KETIDO-383786 format. One line per field, with one value per residue (C-alpha): x negated, y, z negated; residue number from 0; residue in three letters. Coordinates in nm, 4 decimals, m for minus. Example, Ala and Ser with C-alpha at 12.3 -4.5 7.8 and 13.67 -1.06 7.14 Angstrom:
BEGIN
X: (m1.2300:m1.3670)
Y: (m0.4500:m0.1060)
Z: (m0.7800:m0.7140)
num: (0:1)
residu: (Ala:Ser)
END
This chain:
BEGIN
X: (m10.9678:m11.0205:m11.1989:m11.3768:m11.4845:m11.7559:m11.8969:m12.2099:m12.0072:m11.9124:m11.5726:m11.6132:m11.9192:m11.7162:m11.4272:m11.6719:m11.8125:m11.4605:m11.3817:m11.6950:m11.6653:m11.2904:m11.1443:m11.1292:m11.2992:m11.4590:m11.5938:m11.7577:m11.8160:m12.1479:m12.3849:m12.7028:m12.6798:m13.0062:m12.8192:m12.5988:m12.7183:m12.8677:m12.5874:m12.3303:m12.5122:m12.5171:m12.1460:m11.9699:m11.9449:m12.1137:m12.0078:m12.2570:m12.1326:m11.8768:m11.5123:m11.4349:m11.5495:m11.2506:m11.4630:m11.6372:m11.3067:m11.1309:m11.4209:m11.4135:m11.0330:m11.0227:m10.8474:m10.8178:m10.4922:m10.5907:m10.8008:m10.9469:m10.9599:m11.1514:m11.2563:m11.6111:m11.6828:m11.9220:m12.0364:m12.1601:m11.8520:m11.7158:m11.3594:m11.2212:m10.8908:m11.0769:m11.3028:m11.0079:m10.8265:m11.1324:m11.1277:m10.7513:m10.6368:m10.8273:m10.6803:m10.3273:m10.3745:m10.5028:m10.2086:m9.9648:m10.1369:m10.0496:m10.4176:m10.3560:m10.0843:m10.1615:m10.3648:m10.4870:m10.6428:m10.7887:m10.5969:m10.5155:m10.2426:m10.0517:m9.8021:m9.5139:m9.6891:m10.0340:m10.0416:m10.3494:m10.5647:m10.8561:m10.9752:m10.6656:m10.4368:m10.6404:m10.6175:m10.2430:m10.2126:m10.4109:m10.1454:m9.8639:m10.0197:m10.0854:m9.7379:m9.5796:m9.7048:m9.4728:m9.7554:m9.7181:m9.9299:m10.0486:m10.2107:m10.4164:m10.3778:m10.6351:m10.6868:m11.0418:m11.3033:m11.5022:m11.8026:m11.8043:m11.9832:m12.2834:m12.3804:m12.4785:m12.6862:m12.9956:m12.8016:m12.6530:m12.9924:m13.1997:m12.9559:m12.6636:m12.4354:m12.1557:m12.0501:m11.6817:m11.4499:m11.1314:m10.9809:m11.1556:m10.8463:m10.6032:m10.5666:m10.7616:m10.6574:m10.9301:m10.9857:m11.2901:m11.3872:m11.4075:m11.0320:m10.9617:m11.1735:m11.0104:m10.6599:m10.7675:m10.9022:m10.5897:m10.3647:m10.5924:m10.5810:m10.1980:m10.0188:m9.6718:m9.6142:m9.4355:m9.3239:m9.5105:m9.5871:m9.8148:m9.9986:m10.0872:m10.4277:m10.4331:m10.6584:m10.5309:m10.6886:m10.5204:m10.8335:m10.9209:m11.2733:m11.3623:m11.2361:m11.4261:m11.7490:m11.6864:m11.6730:m11.9875:m12.1682:m12.0679:m12.1710:m12.5030:m12.5607:m12.6562:m12.4585:m12.2925:m12.0799:m11.8636:m11.9569:m11.6667:m11.7616:m11.5371:m11.4386:m11.6469:m11.9505:m11.8927:m11.8649:m12.1942:m12.3701:m12.2429:m12.3627:m12.7065:m12.7373:m12.6536:m12.2762:m12.0979:m11.8800:m11.5737:m11.6556:m11.7490:m11.4367:m11.2235:m11.3473:m11.3006:m10.9393:m10.8962:m11.0115:m10.7899:m10.4880:m10.5619:m10.5827:m10.2771:m10.0534:m10.1673:m10.0999:m10.4052:m10.2872:m10.0599:m9.7622:m9.9274:m9.8425:m10.1168:m10.0916:m10.2853:m10.1639:m10.3904:m10.6282:m10.7211:m11.0715:m11.0883:m11.3253:m11.5235:m11.5707:m11.6858:m11.9278:m12.0767:m12.1096:m12.1895:m12.2759:m12.5110:m12.7347:m12.7529:m12.8455:m13.1082:m13.2583)
Y: (10.2469:10.6065:10.6973:11.0305:11.1951:11.4702:11.3633:11.5880:11.8857:12.1981:12.0697:11.6860:11.6908:11.8449:11.6050:11.3220:11.4641:11.4652:11.1097:10.8989:10.8325:10.8408:10.6394:10.2645:10.2497:10.5141:10.4636:10.7345:10.7835:10.9538:10.9924:11.0078:10.8225:10.9823:11.3095:11.1510:11.1835:10.8660:10.8378:10.8438:10.5737:10.3571:10.3984:10.4392:10.2152:10.3731:10.3364:10.4823:10.6773:10.9397:10.9326:11.0276:10.6715:10.4452:10.1425:10.3252:10.4670:10.1267:9.9632:10.2371:10.2192:9.8356:9.7654:10.1466:10.3197:10.6841:10.9196:11.2527:11.4026:11.7012:11.7671:11.9049:12.2412:12.1834:12.4987:12.3423:12.1597:12.2058:12.2436:12.3382:12.1608:11.8587:11.8454:11.8274:11.5738:11.3530:11.3082:11.3036:11.0599:10.7567:10.8403:10.8517:10.5143:10.3654:10.4986:10.3524:10.0166:10.0524:10.1041:10.4061:10.4858:10.8472:11.1301:11.4569:11.6903:12.0383:12.2611:12.6305:12.8925:13.0008:12.7315:12.8788:13.2164:13.1638:13.1993:13.1550:13.1457:12.9324:12.6941:12.7757:12.6605:12.3468:12.2699:12.3129:12.0858:11.8232:11.8496:11.7999:11.4926:11.3319:11.4242:11.2704:10.9251:10.9482:10.8877:11.0568:11.3701:11.6725:11.9504:12.1807:12.5257:12.7940:13.1341:13.2632:13.0678:13.2701:13.0625:13.2221:13.5183:13.2933:13.3091:13.6665:13.6358:13.7753:14.0812:14.1399:14.1137:14.3099:14.5635:14.5899:14.5093:14.2554:14.2319:14.1445:14.1252:14.1357:14.4774:14.6471:14.8242:14.5316:14.2650:13.9472:13.6490:13.4085:13.0690:12.9102:12.5644:12.4337:12.4751:12.2916:12.0089:11.9889:11.9824:11.7175:11.4991:11.5436:11.4330:11.1386:11.0113:11.0465:10.7500:10.8820:11.1400:11.0756:11.2744:11.5491:11.8989:12.1960:12.3013:12.6710:12.7412:13.1217:13.2760:13.5364:13.8552:14.1263:14.2742:14.4324:14.3761:14.7172:14.6124:14.2868:14.4780:14.6934:14.3732:14.2425:14.5736:14.5528:14.1895:14.2326:14.5710:14.7251:14.9096:14.6876:14.8223:14.6429:14.6986:14.6316:14.4486:14.3560:14.0104:14.0596:14.1505:13.8472:13.6314:13.7714:13.6955:13.3430:13.2808:13.4277:13.1760:12.8798:12.8383:12.7056:12.9444:12.7491:12.7674:13.1344:13.2230:13.0175:13.2141:13.5402:13.4412:13.3431:13.6870:13.8668:13.6591:13.7226:14.1004:14.1147:13.8589:13.9082:13.5580:13.5673:13.9005:14.0434:13.8422:13.5289:13.4956:13.3759:13.0212:13.0338:12.6876:12.5241:12.8122:12.9799:13.1051:13.4777:13.6541:13.8212:13.4884:13.3264:13.6159:13.5846:13.2077:13.1318:13.4396:13.6193:13.3146:13.2575:13.6194:13.6332:13.2969)
Z: (m10.3238:m10.2211:m9.8995:m9.8933:m9.5669:m9.5495:m9.8885:m9.8434:m9.7238:m9.9099:m10.0271:m9.9922:m10.2186:m10.4951:m10.4465:m10.4795:m10.8025:m10.9519:m10.8433:m10.8584:m11.2360:m11.2580:m10.9695:m10.9761:m10.6396:m10.4160:m10.0608:m9.8531:m9.4843:m9.4261:m9.1330:m9.3558:m9.6824:m9.7979:m9.8436:m10.1177:m10.4740:m10.6218:m10.8692:m10.5936:m10.3930:m10.7052:m10.7866:m10.4493:m10.1488:m9.8480:m9.4851:m9.2405:m8.9439:m8.8311:m8.9326:m8.5644:m8.4780:m8.4822:m8.5765:m8.8647:m8.9905:m8.9791:m9.1663:m9.4275:m9.4815:m9.5071:m9.8370:m9.9150:m9.9808:m10.0171:m9.7921:m9.8460:m9.4960:m9.3585:m9.0084:m9.0208:m8.8646:m8.5741:m8.4040:m8.0760:m7.9612:m7.6045:m7.7225:m8.0676:m8.0003:m7.8628:m8.1700:m8.4046:m8.1856:m8.1724:m8.5490:m8.6014:m8.3372:m8.4855:m8.8264:m8.6861:m8.5104:m8.8322:m9.0265:m8.7755:m8.8258:m9.1954:m9.2860:m9.5128:m9.7611:m9.8588:m9.7058:m9.8686:m9.6127:m9.6079:m9.3739:m9.3791:m9.4368:m9.1322:m9.0520:m8.8552:m8.8332:m8.6739:m8.2919:m8.0672:m8.3870:m8.2708:m8.5443:m8.7534:m8.4744:m8.4254:m8.7960:m8.8043:m8.4967:m8.6942:m8.9753:m8.7340:m8.5802:m8.9216:m9.0441:m8.7344:m8.8468:m9.1492:m9.4011:m9.7417:m9.6824:m9.8686:m9.6699:m9.8834:m9.7366:m9.8455:m9.6897:m9.6437:m9.8550:m10.1037:m10.0087:m9.6656:m9.8267:m9.9051:m9.5390:m9.6031:m9.9170:m9.7326:m9.6136:m9.9580:m10.1188:m9.8650:m9.7191:m9.9607:m9.6665:m9.6184:m9.2578:m9.2171:m8.9154:m9.1249:m9.1549:m9.4467:m9.5853:m9.5860:m9.8581:m9.7827:m9.9786:m10.0808:m10.2558:m10.4108:m10.2771:m10.6381:m10.6704:m10.3416:m10.4554:m10.8017:m10.6440:m10.3890:m10.6678:m10.8742:m10.5881:m10.4995:m10.8501:m10.8737:m10.7170:m10.7733:m10.5056:m10.1752:m9.8740:m9.6970:m9.8311:m9.7820:m10.0901:m10.0679:m10.2348:m10.2803:m10.5526:m10.8111:m10.6473:m10.4485:m10.2937:m9.9653:m9.8252:m9.9649:m10.3050:m10.2802:m10.1975:m10.5152:m10.7296:m10.5683:m10.6414:m11.0033:m11.0480:m10.8608:m11.0288:m10.6882:m10.4244:m10.1666:m9.8808:m9.6286:m9.2667:m9.0352:m8.7175:m8.4278:m8.3359:m8.0175:m8.2238:m8.4377:m8.1259:m7.9912:m8.3223:m8.3287:m7.9708:m8.0556:m8.3468:m8.1148:m8.1344:m7.8266:m7.6173:m7.7319:m8.0972:m8.0875:m7.8867:m8.1303:m8.4304:m8.2404:m8.1687:m8.5317:m8.6593:m8.4072:m8.5180:m8.8904:m8.8261:m8.5976:m8.7759:m9.1414:m9.2709:m9.5028:m9.6499:m9.9108:m9.7964:m9.9160:m10.2873:m10.5178:m10.6617:m10.9904:m11.0890:m10.8299:m10.7360:m11.0608:m10.9806:m10.9495:m10.7149:m10.9965:m11.1730:m10.8550:m10.7857:m11.1326:m11.1291:m10.7630:m10.5541:m10.7958:m10.8528:m10.4797:m10.4004:m10.6811:m10.5974)
num: (0:1:2:3:4:5:6:7:8:9:10:11:12:13:14:15:16:17:18:19:20:21:22:23:24:25:26:27:28:29:30:31:32:33:34:35:36:37:38:39:40:41:42:43:44:45:46:47:48:49:50:51:52:53:54:55:56:57:58:59:60:61:62:63:64:65:66:67:68:69:70:71:72:73:74:75:76:77:78:79:80:81:82:83:84:85:86:87:88:89:90:91:92:93:94:95:96:97:98:99:100:101:102:103:104:105:106:107:108:109:110:111:112:113:114:115:116:117:118:119:120:121:122:123:124:125:126:127:128:129:130:131:132:133:134:135:136:137:138:139:140:141:142:143:144:145:146:147:148:149:150:151:152:153:154:155:156:157:158:159:160:161:162:163:164:165:166:167:168:169:170:171:172:173:174:175:176:177:178:179:180:181:182:183:184:185:186:187:188:189:190:191:192:193:194:195:196:197:198:199:200:201:202:203:204:205:206:207:208:209:210:211:212:213:214:215:216:217:218:219:220:221:222:223:224:225:226:227:228:229:230:231:232:233:234:235:236:237:238:239:240:241:242:243:244:245:246:247:248:249:250:251:252:253:254:255:256:257:258:259:260:261:262:263:264:265:266:267:268:269:270:271:272:273:274:275:276:277:278:279:280:281:282:283:284:285:286:287:288:289:290:291:292)
residu: (Met:Ile:Val:Ile:Thr:Thr:Pro:Thr:Gly:Gln:Ile:Gly:Arg:Gln:Val:Leu:Glu:His:Leu:Val:Asp:Arg:Ala:Glu:Gly:Val:Arg:Val:Ile:Val:Arg:Asp:Pro:Ala:Arg:Leu:Pro:Ala:Arg:Val:Arg:Glu:Arg:Ala:Glu:Val:Val:Val:Gly:Ser:His:Ala:Asp:Pro:Val:Val:Leu:Lys:Glu:Ala:Cys:Gln:Gly:Ala:Asp:Arg:Val:Phe:Trp:Leu:Val:Pro:Pro:Thr:Ser:Arg:Val:Glu:Ser:Val:Glu:Gly:His:Phe:Arg:Ala:Phe:Thr:Glu:Pro:Leu:Cys:Arg:Leu:Ile:Glu:Glu:Arg:Gly:Val:Glu:Arg:Val:Val:Ala:Val:Ser:Thr:Leu:Gly:Arg:Gly:Val:Ala:Arg:Asn:Ala:Gly:Gln:Ile:Ser:Ala:Ser:Leu:Ala:Met:Asp:Glu:Ala:Ile:Ala:Ala:Thr:Gly:Val:Pro:Tyr:Arg:Ala:Leu:Cys:Pro:Pro:Ser:Leu:Met:Glu:Asn:Met:Leu:Arg:Gln:Thr:Ala:Ser:Leu:Arg:Asp:Glu:Gly:Val:Trp:Arg:Glu:Ala:Phe:Ala:Glu:Asn:Arg:Val:Met:Arg:Thr:Cys:Ala:Thr:Arg:Asp:Ile:Ala:Ala:Glu:Ala:Ala:Arg:Leu:Leu:Leu:Asp:Gly:Ser:Trp:Thr:Gly:Gln:Glu:Asp:Val:Pro:Met:Val:Gly:Pro:Asp:Asp:Leu:Thr:Pro:Glu:Gly:Met:Ala:Gly:Val:Val:Ser:Glu:Val:Leu:Asp:Arg:Pro:Val:Arg:Val:Gln:Arg:Ile:Ser:Ser:Ala:Glu:Gln:Arg:Ala:Thr:Leu:Leu:Arg:Phe:Gly:Ala:Ser:Glu:Ala:Trp:Ala:Gln:Gly:Leu:Ser:Asp:Met:Val:Asp:Ala:Leu:Asn:Asp:Gln:Gly:Phe:Tyr:Gly:Ser:Asp:Ala:Pro:Ser:Thr:Pro:Glu:Cys:Ala:Pro:Thr:Gly:Phe:Arg:Gln:Trp:Cys:Glu:Glu:Val:Leu:Lys:Pro:Ala:Val:Leu:Ala)
END
């Protein structure tokens, strides 16, 4: 039995699509079952609630041996670190009670390098806590997600502008969520692996934000320029759209760490064996339909 968290989220939904017809048993933890496709509700077991709730998590993992784990981004939390701990501690207790045999989680690049990096630091602390239980563990470690650009479809369509806080003239490694989901599903279906490892998920491109804007221009057949914003400007925008002080500051710290420490940049080698989707392909297949919708 495989337990899938965040089954209606950006990555979890795709993991579920890979597994619902292939795994012997799939169980999902979801707050609102109505958001699941009818096909999933028919084929998967559904446990209603949050995977931060120890009771819900224990129910979902009863008789299960594998878990896909992702801490959902929640922009109104009072503490970024506290948010990640609230989800991770119940899982660690369950593992120690021998309730789970393997865990595949979505984490991030930056281990051993990232310092004071907001949500990245919190995610890496999650890895350390899970690994400390001794459970066989695979941490999927992407850099920036290509799908982050979908938040700016209106700006791309109406202004030809992509606002980015990452330094415009430095390589920014990216990964498509489809590749993360595919690798997660592969690992969850494979019962042979043991031990604990990071799995870097770095796409094949070697592009700066300016280079990415050039690709977007060609795919959309219209001029698109990157407009550099500061981490402070990004923070102010997040607050204006309702994020908590803690969440906005965490993302600001993350951007500053990425720019200062460079662990999403050219020093991160690509891993085409598990992250094959190129940025141009993603723009043609995902971004362009979203912008033109």
